[in-house]
MMTF fields as JSON, N, C-alpha, C and O atoms, coordinates in Angstrom:
{
  "mmtfVersion": "1.0.0",
  "mmtfProducer": "UNKNOWN",
  "numBonds": 359,
  "numAtoms": 360,
  "numGroups": 90,
  "numChains": 1,
  "numModels": 1,
  "chainsPerModel": [1],
  "groupsPerChain": [90],
  "chainIdList": ["A"],
  "bondAtomList": [4, 2, 8, 6, 12, 10, 16, 14, 20, 18, 24, 22, 28, 26, 32, 30, 36, 34, 40, 38, 44, 42, 48, 46, 52, 50, 56, 54, 60, 58, 64, 62, 68, 66, 72, 70, 76, 74, 80, 78, 84, 82, 88, 86, 92, 90, 96, 94, 100, 98, 104, 102, 108, 106, 112, 110, 116, 114, 120, 118, 124, 122, 128, 126, 132, 130, 136, 134, 140, 138, 144, 142, 148, 146, 152, 150, 156, 154, 160, 158, 164, 162, 168, 166, 172, 170, 176, 174, 180, 178, 184, 182, 188, 186, 192, 190, 196, 194, 200, 198, 204, 202, 208, 206, 212, 210, 216, 214, 220, 218, 224, 222, 228, 226, 232, 230, 236, 234, 240, 238, 244, 242, 248, 246, 252, 250, 256, 254, 260, 258, 264, 262, 268, 266, 272, 270, 276, 274, 280, 278, 284, 282, 288, 286, 292, 290, 296, 294, 300, 298, 304, 302, 308, 306, 312, 310, 316, 314, 320, 318, 324, 322, 328, 326, 332, 330, 336, 334, 340, 338, 344, 342, 348, 346, 352, 350, 356, 354],
  "bondOrderList": [1, 1, 1, 1, 1, 1, 1, 1, 1, 1, 1, 1, 1, 1, 1, 1, 1, 1, 1, 1, 1, 1, 1, 1, 1, 1, 1, 1, 1, 1, 1, 1, 1, 1, 1, 1, 1, 1, 1, 1, 1, 1, 1, 1, 1, 1, 1, 1, 1, 1, 1, 1, 1, 1, 1, 1, 1, 1, 1, 1, 1, 1, 1, 1, 1, 1, 1, 1, 1, 1, 1, 1, 1, 1, 1, 1, 1, 1, 1, 1, 1, 1, 1, 1, 1, 1, 1, 1, 1],
  "groupList": [{"groupName": "MET", "atomNameList": ["N", "CA", "C", "O"], "elementList": ["N", "C", "C", "O"], "formalChargeList": [0, 0, 0, 0], "bondAtomList": [1, 0, 2, 1, 3, 2], "bondOrderList": [1, 1, 2], "singleLetterCode": "M", "chemCompType": "L-PEPTIDE LINKING"}, {"groupName": "ILE", "atomNameList": ["N", "CA", "C", "O"], "elementList": ["N", "C", "C", "O"], "formalChargeList": [0, 0, 0, 0], "bondAtomList": [1, 0, 2, 1, 3, 2], "bondOrderList": [1, 1, 2], "singleLetterCode": "I", "chemCompType": "L-PEPTIDE LINKING"}, {"groupName": "PHE", "atomNameList": ["N", "CA", "C", "O"], "elementList": ["N", "C", "C", "O"], "formalChargeList": [0, 0, 0, 0], "bondAtomList": [1, 0, 2, 1, 3, 2], "bondOrderList": [1, 1, 2], "singleLetterCode": "F", "chemCompType": "L-PEPTIDE LINKING"}, {"groupName": "ASP", "atomNameList": ["N", "CA", "C", "O"], "elementList": ["N", "C", "C", "O"], "formalChargeList": [0, 0, 0, 0], "bondAtomList": [1, 0, 2, 1, 3, 2], "bondOrderList": [1, 1, 2], "singleLetterCode": "D", "chemCompType": "L-PEPTIDE LINKING"}, {"groupName": "SER", "atomNameList": ["N", "CA", "C", "O"], "elementList": ["N", "C", "C", "O"], "formalChargeList": [0, 0, 0, 0], "bondAtomList": [1, 0, 2, 1, 3, 2], "bondOrderList": [1, 1, 2], "singleLetterCode": "S", "chemCompType": "L-PEPTIDE LINKING"}, {"groupName": "LYS", "atomNameList": ["N", "CA", "C", "O"], "elementList": ["N", "C", "C", "O"], "formalChargeList": [0, 0, 0, 0], "bondAtomList": [1, 0, 2, 1, 3, 2], "bondOrderList": [1, 1, 2], "singleLetterCode": "K", "chemCompType": "L-PEPTIDE LINKING"}, {"groupName": "GLN", "atomNameList": ["N", "CA", "C", "O"], "elementList": ["N", "C", "C", "O"], "formalChargeList": [0, 0, 0, 0], "bondAtomList": [1, 0, 2, 1, 3, 2], "bondOrderList": [1, 1, 2], "singleLetterCode": "Q", "chemCompType": "L-PEPTIDE LINKING"}, {"groupName": "HIS", "atomNameList": ["N", "CA", "C", "O"], "elementList": ["N", "C", "C", "O"], "formalChargeList": [0, 0, 0, 0], "bondAtomList": [1, 0, 2, 1, 3, 2], "bondOrderList": [1, 1, 2], "singleLetterCode": "H", "chemCompType": "L-PEPTIDE LINKING"}, {"groupName": "LEU", "atomNameList": ["N", "CA", "C", "O"], "elementList": ["N", "C", "C", "O"], "formalChargeList": [0, 0, 0, 0], "bondAtomList": [1, 0, 2, 1, 3, 2], "bondOrderList": [1, 1, 2], "singleLetterCode": "L", "chemCompType": "L-PEPTIDE LINKING"}, {"groupName": "GLY", "atomNameList": ["N", "CA", "C", "O"], "elementList": ["N", "C", "C", "O"], "formalChargeList": [0, 0, 0, 0], "bondAtomList": [1, 0, 2, 1, 3, 2], "bondOrderList": [1, 1, 2], "singleLetterCode": "G", "chemCompType": "PEPTIDE LINKING"}, {"groupName": "TYR", "atomNameList": ["N", "CA", "C", "O"], "elementList": ["N", "C", "C", "O"], "formalChargeList": [0, 0, 0, 0], "bondAtomList": [1, 0, 2, 1, 3, 2], "bondOrderList": [1, 1, 2], "singleLetterCode": "Y", "chemCompType": "L-PEPTIDE LINKING"}, {"groupName": "GLU", "atomNameList": ["N", "CA", "C", "O"], "elementList": ["N", "C", "C", "O"], "formalChargeList": [0, 0, 0, 0], "bondAtomList": [1, 0, 2, 1, 3, 2], "bondOrderList": [1, 1, 2], "singleLetterCode": "E", "chemCompType": "L-PEPTIDE LINKING"}, {"groupName": "ASN", "atomNameList": ["N", "CA", "C", "O"], "elementList": ["N", "C", "C", "O"], "formalChargeList": [0, 0, 0, 0], "bondAtomList": [1, 0, 2, 1, 3, 2], "bondOrderList": [1, 1, 2], "singleLetterCode": "N", "chemCompType": "L-PEPTIDE LINKING"}, {"groupName": "ALA", "atomNameList": ["N", "CA", "C", "O"], "elementList": ["N", "C", "C", "O"], "formalChargeList": [0, 0, 0, 0], "bondAtomList": [1, 0, 2, 1, 3, 2], "bondOrderList": [1, 1, 2], "singleLetterCode": "A", "chemCompType": "L-PEPTIDE LINKING"}, {"groupName": "TRP", "atomNameList": ["N", "CA", "C", "O"], "elementList": ["N", "C", "C", "O"], "formalChargeList": [0, 0, 0, 0], "bondAtomList": [1, 0, 2, 1, 3, 2], "bondOrderList": [1, 1, 2], "singleLetterCode": "W", "chemCompType": "L-PEPTIDE LINKING"}, {"groupName": "VAL", "atomNameList": ["N", "CA", "C", "O"], "elementList": ["N", "C", "C", "O"], "formalChargeList": [0, 0, 0, 0], "bondAtomList": [1, 0, 2, 1, 3, 2], "bondOrderList": [1, 1, 2], "singleLetterCode": "V", "chemCompType": "L-PEPTIDE LINKING"}, {"groupName": "THR", "atomNameList": ["N", "CA", "C", "O"], "elementList": ["N", "C", "C", "O"], "formalChargeList": [0, 0, 0, 0], "bondAtomList": [1, 0, 2, 1, 3, 2], "bondOrderList": [1, 1, 2], "singleLetterCode": "T", "chemCompType": "L-PEPTIDE LINKING"}],
  "groupTypeList": [0, 1, 2, 3, 4, 5, 6, 7, 8, 7, 1, 9, 10, 10, 11, 12, 3, 8, 3, 1, 11, 13, 1, 13, 10, 5, 1, 5, 4, 11, 3, 5, 14, 1, 15, 2, 8, 3, 4, 11, 6, 3, 8, 12, 0, 2, 5, 3, 16, 8, 12, 6, 8, 11, 8, 10, 11, 12, 10, 9, 10, 5, 1, 2, 4, 15, 11, 15, 3, 3, 8, 4, 10, 11, 10, 9, 8, 11, 5, 2, 16, 11, 14, 8, 5, 15, 12, 5, 15, 15],
  "groupIdList": [1, 2, 3, 4, 5, 6, 7, 8, 9, 10, 11, 12, 13, 14, 15, 16, 17, 18, 19, 20, 21, 22, 23, 24, 25, 26, 27, 28, 29, 30, 31, 32, 33, 34, 35, 36, 37, 38, 39, 40, 41, 42, 43, 44, 45, 46, 47, 48, 49, 50, 51, 52, 53, 54, 55, 56, 57, 58, 59, 60, 61, 62, 63, 64, 65, 66, 67, 68, 69, 70, 71, 72, 73, 74, 75, 76, 77, 78, 79, 80, 81, 82, 83, 84, 85, 86, 87, 88, 89, 90],
  "secStructList": [7, 7, 5, 7, 1, 1, 7, 7, 3, 3, 3, 3, 3, 7, 7, 6, 6, 7, 7, 3, 3, 3, 3, 3, 7, 7, 5, 1, 1, 1, 1, 3, 3, 3, 3, 3, 3, 7, 1, 1, 1, 7, 7, 4, 4, 4, 6, 6, 6, 6, 6, 6, 1, 7, 7, 7, 6, 6, 6, 7, 3, 3, 3, 3, 3, 3, 3, 7, 1, 1, 7, 7, 2, 2, 2, 2, 2, 2, 2, 2, 2, 2, 2, 2, 2, 6, 6, 1, 7, 7],
  "xCoordList": [21.436, 21.806, 22.519, 22.246, 23.753, 24.244, 24.182, 24.723, 23.446, 23.469, 24.44, 25.081, 24.573, 25.929, 24.637, 23.534, 25.619, 24.468, 24.897, 24.998, 25.309, 26.195, 24.872, 24.194, 24.467, 23.217, 22.161, 21.96, 21.106, 19.828, 19.499, 20.004, 18.603, 17.446, 16.371, 16.076, 15.139, 13.885, 13.82, 14.533, 12.577, 11.76, 10.841, 10.792, 9.473, 8.64, 7.799, 8.185, 6.616, 6.031, 4.455, 3.852, 3.986, 3.506, 2.649, 2.518, 2.131, 1.179, 0.057, -0.151, -0.643, -2.321, -2.988, -3.964, -2.287, -3.027, -2.779, -3.493, -1.372, -1.19, 0.427, 1.109, 0.473, 1.355, 2.505, 2.712, 2.825, 3.35, 5.436, 6.318, 5.61, 7.36, 8.002, 7.671, 8.84, 9.878, 11.196, 11.394, 12.058, 12.908, 14.464, 14.23, 15.42, 16.019, 17.163, 17.418, 17.941, 19.231, 20.313, 20.019, 21.38, 22.453, 22.847, 22.682, 23.642, 23.848, 25.379, 25.782, 26.095, 27.403, 28.513, 28.639, 29.277, 30.535, 29.526, 29.813, 28.709, 27.63, 27.469, 27.707, 27.052, 26.644, 24.821, 23.93, 24.637, 23.24, 21.981, 22.008, 21.167, 20.418, 19.498, 19.535, 17.938, 17.33, 16.271, 16.392, 15.465, 14.137, 12.674, 12.216, 12.335, 11.351, 10.052, 10.002, 8.83, 7.63, 7.703, 7.967, 7.586, 7.567, 6.242, 5.388, 6.46, 5.108, 4.793, 3.835, 5.312, 4.516, 3.67, 3.358, 3.331, 2.901, 0.74, 0.636, -0.214, -1.234, -0.69, -0.097, -1.077, -1.104, -2.349, -2.25, -3.754, -4.726, -4.592, -5.254, -4.124, -3.743, -2.898, -2.706, -2.294, -1.466, -1.907, -1.293, -3.218, -3.577, -4.142, -4.509, -4.109, -3.779, -2.29, -2.041, -1.085, -0.187, 0.951, 1.806, 0.357, 1.31, 1.751, 2.927, 0.286, 0.637, 1.418, 1.656, 1.778, 2.926, 4.615, 5.408, 4.68, 5.97, 6.668, 6.251, 7.779, 8.295, 8.487, 9.032, 7.766, 8.243, 9.032, 8.979, 10.137, 11.407, 11.281, 10.951, 11.666, 12.217, 12.999, 14.222, 11.58, 12.772, 12.782, 12.628, 13.058, 12.506, 11.699, 11.926, 10.274, 9.487, 9.348, 10.007, 8.893, 8.05, 9.092, 9.138, 9.832, 10.897, 10.478, 10.171, 10.384, 9.47, 10.266, 9.458, 11.607, 12.637, 13.703, 13.938, 15.032, 15.905, 16.897, 16.403, 17.921, 18.722, 20.381, 21.444, 19.926, 21.805, 22.421, 22.636, 22.736, 23.658, 24.986, 25.248, 25.671, 26.502, 26.002, 25.784, 25.466, 25.056, 23.498, 23.229, 22.79, 21.301, 20.563, 20.164, 20.71, 20.232, 18.398, 17.737, 17.801, 16.965, 15.769, 14.617, 16.886, 15.9, 15.51, 14.426, 16.255, 16.191, 15.593, 14.995, 15.934, 14.956, 13.367, 12.576, 13.284, 11.746, 11.231, 10.05, 12.468, 11.532, 11.082, 9.924, 11.96, 11.77, 10.549, 9.603, 10.255, 9.696, 7.9, 6.96, 8.028, 7.093, 6.05, 4.856, 7.545, 6.921, 6.556, 5.394, 7.474, 6.555, 5.129, 4.538, 4.894, 3.539, 2.94, 2.433, 3.195, 1.967, 1.849, 0.791, 3.218, 2.625, 1.718, 0.84, 1.949, 1.164, -0.502, -1.307, -0.558, -1.579, -1.922, -2.962, -0.811, -1.044, -1.868, -2.999, -0.863, -1.314, -1.83, -2.307],
  "yCoordList": [12.753, 14.099, 12.408, 11.21, 13.495, 13.68, 14.092, 15.179, 13.893, 15.761, 15.472, 14.434, 17.094, 16.744, 16.785, 17.303, 15.905, 15.582, 16.495, 16.089, 17.883, 19.177, 20.02, 20.549, 20.18, 21.519, 21.094, 19.908, 21.954, 21.874, 22.842, 23.439, 22.857, 24.289, 24.013, 23.56, 24.056, 23.923, 25.797, 26.71, 25.762, 27.469, 26.952, 25.722, 27.981, 28.413, 28.855, 29.945, 28.509, 30.242, 30.167, 29.103, 31.703, 31.144, 32.555, 33.148, 33.018, 34.229, 33.528, 32.314, 34.458, 34.577, 32.834, 32.14, 32.631, 31.633, 30.071, 29.161, 29.964, 28.75, 28.812, 29.7, 27.518, 27.188, 25.675, 24.485, 26.399, 25.748, 25.174, 25.913, 24.152, 23.507, 23.055, 22.118, 23.83, 22.701, 22.962, 23.626, 22.013, 21.437, 21.592, 21.051, 22.389, 22.848, 21.761, 21.625, 20.896, 20.002, 20.477, 20.498, 20.787, 21.027, 20.023, 18.924, 20.124, 18.863, 18.633, 19.596, 17.896, 17.514, 18.272, 17.701, 19.215, 19.07, 20.269, 20.178, 21.036, 21.542, 22.969, 23.446, 23.233, 25.711, 25.061, 25.704, 24.284, 24.138, 23.492, 22.261, 23.921, 23.186, 22.583, 22.619, 21.536, 21.634, 21.545, 21.002, 22.033, 22.357, 21.573, 21.497, 21.053, 19.796, 20.139, 21.314, 19.692, 19.94, 19.042, 17.84, 19.364, 18.369, 18.233, 18.987, 16.196, 15.208, 14.781, 14.01, 15.016, 15.333, 15.721, 15.425, 16.622, 17.434, 17.675, 17.083, 18.152, 18.409, 18.838, 19.803, 17.971, 18.431, 18.559, 18.345, 18.929, 18.758, 20.133, 20.382, 20.759, 22.276, 22.786, 23.906, 21.31, 21.179, 19.89, 19.361, 19.533, 17.963, 18.767, 18.015, 19.44, 20.431, 20.615, 21.604, 20.049, 20.822, 18.83, 18.378, 18.071, 17.077, 16.255, 15.938, 15.802, 14.598, 15.665, 15.208, 16.383, 17.296, 16.763, 15.906, 17.36, 16.957, 15.284, 14.762, 14.832, 13.77, 13.97, 14.806, 12.777, 11.99, 11.305, 10.2, 12.491, 11.235, 10.661, 11.173, 9.405, 9.207, 9.439, 9.566, 9.564, 9.822, 12.008, 12.922, 11.832, 13.363, 14.386, 15.422, 14.147, 15.048, 15.342, 14.53, 15.984, 16.199, 17.409, 18.447, 17.222, 18.339, 19.322, 18.804, 20.464, 21.331, 22.615, 23.531, 23.087, 23.635, 23.533, 22.679, 24.569, 24.117, 25.691, 26.807, 25.537, 26.887, 26.98, 26.508, 27.898, 28.189, 29.121, 30.317, 28.264, 28.375, 28.194, 27.012, 28.87, 27.792, 27.97, 26.844, 29.163, 29.327, 29.799, 30.655, 29.188, 29.456, 30.08, 29.503, 31.428, 32.022, 31.857, 31.519, 31.953, 31.247, 33.026, 32.99, 34.532, 34.719, 34.579, 35.033, 34.046, 34.007, 32.562, 32.237, 31.679, 30.242, 30.478, 30.18, 31.38, 31.68, 32.965, 33.307, 33.836, 34.478, 33.107, 32.689, 32.585, 31.5, 31.273, 31.939, 30.034, 29.922, 30.133, 29.391, 31.439, 32.356, 32.65, 32.462, 33.343, 32.772, 31.318, 30.965, 30.582, 29.189, 28.458, 27.684, 29.121, 28.896, 30.011, 29.664, 31.299, 31.859, 31.722, 31.955, 31.22, 30.345, 28.992, 28.326, 28.933, 27.709, 27.794, 26.881, 28.696, 29.259, 28.71, 28.093, 29.046, 27.798, 29.635, 29.766, 30.676, 31.746, 32.573, 33.597],
  "zCoordList": [-64.068, -62.746, -62.036, -62.097, -61.262, -59.514, -59.082, -59.288, -57.824, -57.058, -56.504, -56.344, -56.024, -54.708, -53.008, -52.833, -52.053, -51.048, -50.347, -49.189, -50.488, -49.415, -49.945, -49.064, -51.288, -51.99, -51.871, -52.132, -51.424, -51.741, -50.934, -49.983, -51.494, -51.06, -51.082, -52.188, -50.057, -49.735, -50.018, -49.603, -50.934, -51.742, -51.209, -51.201, -50.386, -50.079, -50.836, -51.259, -51.326, -51.88, -50.438, -50.296, -49.392, -49.001, -48.98, -47.91, -50.069, -50.278, -50.494, -50.497, -50.676, -51.85, -50.345, -50.633, -49.195, -48.324, -48.491, -48.07, -49.343, -50.18, -49.17, -48.659, -49.267, -48.665, -49.517, -49.278, -50.245, -51.541, -51.493, -51.055, -51.904, -51.299, -52.681, -53.408, -52.805, -53.916, -52.934, -51.917, -53.849, -52.333, -55.005, -56.086, -54.631, -55.232, -54.848, -53.651, -55.911, -55.927, -57.111, -58.306, -56.667, -57.018, -57.656, -57.126, -59.31, -59.378, -59.799, -60.452, -59.663, -59.201, -59.99, -61.073, -59.897, -60.732, -61.914, -63.108, -61.613, -62.721, -61.891, -60.781, -62.836, -62.56, -62.457, -63.011, -62.0, -62.313, -61.693, -61.698, -61.297, -60.146, -61.051, -62.281, -59.657, -60.79, -59.682, -58.583, -60.068, -58.976, -59.847, -60.987, -58.323, -57.298, -57.347, -56.984, -57.634, -56.638, -55.36, -55.376, -54.883, -53.497, -54.038, -54.504, -53.663, -53.647, -52.613, -52.646, -51.493, -50.448, -49.514, -48.36, -50.514, -50.098, -50.843, -51.918, -50.534, -51.243, -53.04, -53.522, -53.43, -55.216, -55.961, -57.169, -55.405, -56.405, -56.894, -57.902, -56.571, -57.644, -58.625, -59.098, -58.865, -60.101, -60.987, -61.913, -60.391, -61.527, -63.424, -64.327, -63.503, -65.283, -65.254, -65.943, -64.713, -65.174, -64.854, -65.616, -63.299, -62.865, -64.194, -64.373, -65.498, -66.785, -67.32, -68.438, -67.292, -68.305, -67.4, -67.789, -66.538, -65.497, -64.639, -63.605, -65.519, -65.052, -63.595, -62.874, -63.439, -61.632, -60.957, -60.418, -61.101, -60.007, -58.567, -57.497, -58.936, -56.983, -56.279, -56.328, -54.907, -53.875, -53.88, -53.069, -55.297, -55.125, -55.184, -54.559, -56.227, -56.365, -57.716, -58.366, -58.277, -59.869, -60.307, -59.647, -61.34, -61.546, -62.53, -63.603, -62.489, -62.975, -63.158, -63.317, -63.205, -63.901, -63.541, -62.686, -64.176, -63.951, -63.502, -63.662, -63.099, -62.285, -62.786, -62.384, -63.933, -64.495, -63.606, -63.8, -62.383, -61.421, -60.685, -60.459, -60.36, -59.385, -58.339, -57.892, -57.206, -55.872, -56.345, -57.187, -55.75, -56.268, -54.448, -53.437, -54.857, -53.681, -53.093, -54.074, -52.257, -51.923, -52.664, -53.097, -52.479, -53.313, -54.878, -55.245, -55.672, -56.982, -57.314, -58.34, -56.069, -56.477, -56.734, -57.629, -55.099, -55.185, -55.965, -55.923, -56.873, -57.963, -58.963, -58.938, -59.682, -60.774, -60.186, -60.608, -58.808, -58.593, -58.648, -58.933, -58.246, -58.239, -59.857, -60.091, -60.969, -62.375, -62.609, -62.81, -62.578, -62.392, -62.435, -63.188, -61.22, -60.221, -61.582, -62.649, -61.119, -62.72, -64.011, -64.595, -64.758, -65.998, -65.279, -65.826, -64.684, -64.996, -64.174, -63.99, -63.946, -63.698, -62.112, -61.88, -60.949, -59.787, -59.069, -58.601, -59.235, -58.316, -59.026, -58.536]
}
């Protein structure tokens, strides 16, 4: 994967006394974004999930992808929240 160095999006979940960060990077020349769980934060709440995820150096844990040209914060947060619910974090 080669990412477009000019396009990334920070996504944050800040409800229920939680502060969870993800970062989405757009794949160069594709209408696709890869969303990573920021590995620089406390990941103890993900201990049951992390072993199922692939860790990418300099990016974090790949959690999902979104096939759109322009990823809005609102849509990114919606998908991130869905992922958190499916993985029983929230």
